[in-house]
N, C-alpha and C positions, 0 to 999 in steps of 0.2 A: 662040697656041693653048695651052690649058691641058690637060695630060695627066691624065685621070681614070682611076682604077682602080676597078673594080666587082668585088666578091667573087664568086667562081665559084659560091657557094651561093645567091646572090641570084636568086630565081625570076622576079619581075616587075620587072625593073630599070627605073629611070627612063631616059628618052631625053635625049640632049644634042645641041644643034645642032652639026653637023659643022664649021661655019665658025668656031666658037669653042672646041671641045673635041676632043681626041683621046681615044677611049675604048678601054681594054683591060680584059680580064678577068684576075684574079689571085686567088690564095688569100690573103685578108687575115687577119692575126692577130686583129684587132678591128675591128668596124664593117663596114658594107656598101659604103661609098664613101670614097675618099680621093683625094689628089692625088699623082701619081707623083713620087717624090723627097721627099715629105713624109709617107710612110706611117706614121711613128712620131710625127707631130705633129698630123695632121688626121684626124678620123673622123666620119662620119655613120652613125648606125644607123637604118635605115628600118623602120617598122612600120605595118601596117594596124591599124585600131582593135582588131579581134579578137585579133590577135597581140600587141598591146601589153598588153591586159588579161590575156591568158593568161600572158604573160611576167612582168609585174610582180606578179601575184597568185599564179598557180599555179607558176611556175618561178623564184621570187624568189631562192633560194639560188644557182642557176646564174647568173642575170642579175646578181646582186650581184658575182660574180667578174668579169664583163665590165665592169661599171661601175668596178671597181677598176682595171682596165687602162685604161679611157677617162680616168680621172682623171689619168693621167700625160701625156696629150696636151695640147698648147697650145690646140687648138680641137677640141671634141667636142660633139655634140648628138644627141638622139634626135628624129627627125622622124616624126610620126604623120600618116598620110593620113586625117585626120578633124579635127573641131574640138571644142571643149569642149562645145558644145551637143549633139553626137552622144553624148558621154559622159553628160551630164545627162539625156538622153532615153532612155538605156539601149539604144542601137542596137548592141548586141553580144551575142553568145551566151555568157553567163556569169551566174551568180547573184551575182557581185560587185556590191555597191552602187556607184553613181556616186561617192558621197563617198569610198569606199575607193580607187577608181581615181585620183581627183584627189588624194587624200591621199598616195598613193604617188608620184604625179608631183611634188607639192610636196616631199615628203621626199627624193626623188632629188636635186632641185636643192639643197635645204638641206644635205644630207649630203655631196654630191659636187661641187656647182657645175655639174653637167651639166644643161642645160635640156631639157625636153620641149617641142618646138615643134609646136604644133597648127596645121598649115598647110593643113588642109582636103583637098579632093579631089586626086587625082593631077594633074589639069589645073592646079590652083592650086599644088601642091607643086613641080612641075618647074621653073618659072621662079624660084621662091624658092631652090631648090637651086643653080641655075646662078649666081644672084647671090651666094649665100652662099659657094660654092666659089671664085668669081672674087675676092671680097674677101679670103677666107682666103689665097689664093695671093699676092695683092698684099701682104698684111700680113706674110707669113712669108718671102718671097723678097727 
């Protein structure tokens, strides 16, 4: 069983199968999800599409500080509950151009090494997160 910590500020947290994961809530310094015992080595930052756009365009200075913290982790990623097609079709409430949003995502990776993972809807994201955290746990323990 893998012990998962979910940040107490996370409002619509992903669900985890109880036969594979033990889930606890905790105040995390960085990110929204981690593995207990690896809090300073693994972090996933969860974003809806609207939140991602707002964060990387409108709150860039604040988010850059979070990215600086995430850069110190062995494994870190931003997981967006949307896909690139949603960005290109401007399925978010912001005047930011899709090219600007994608440019910021590319820039984050090129500058920090932290990928933005466009894993689609919540239903598609959750099993990807389960697999990702399972593999991260195996790799680091």
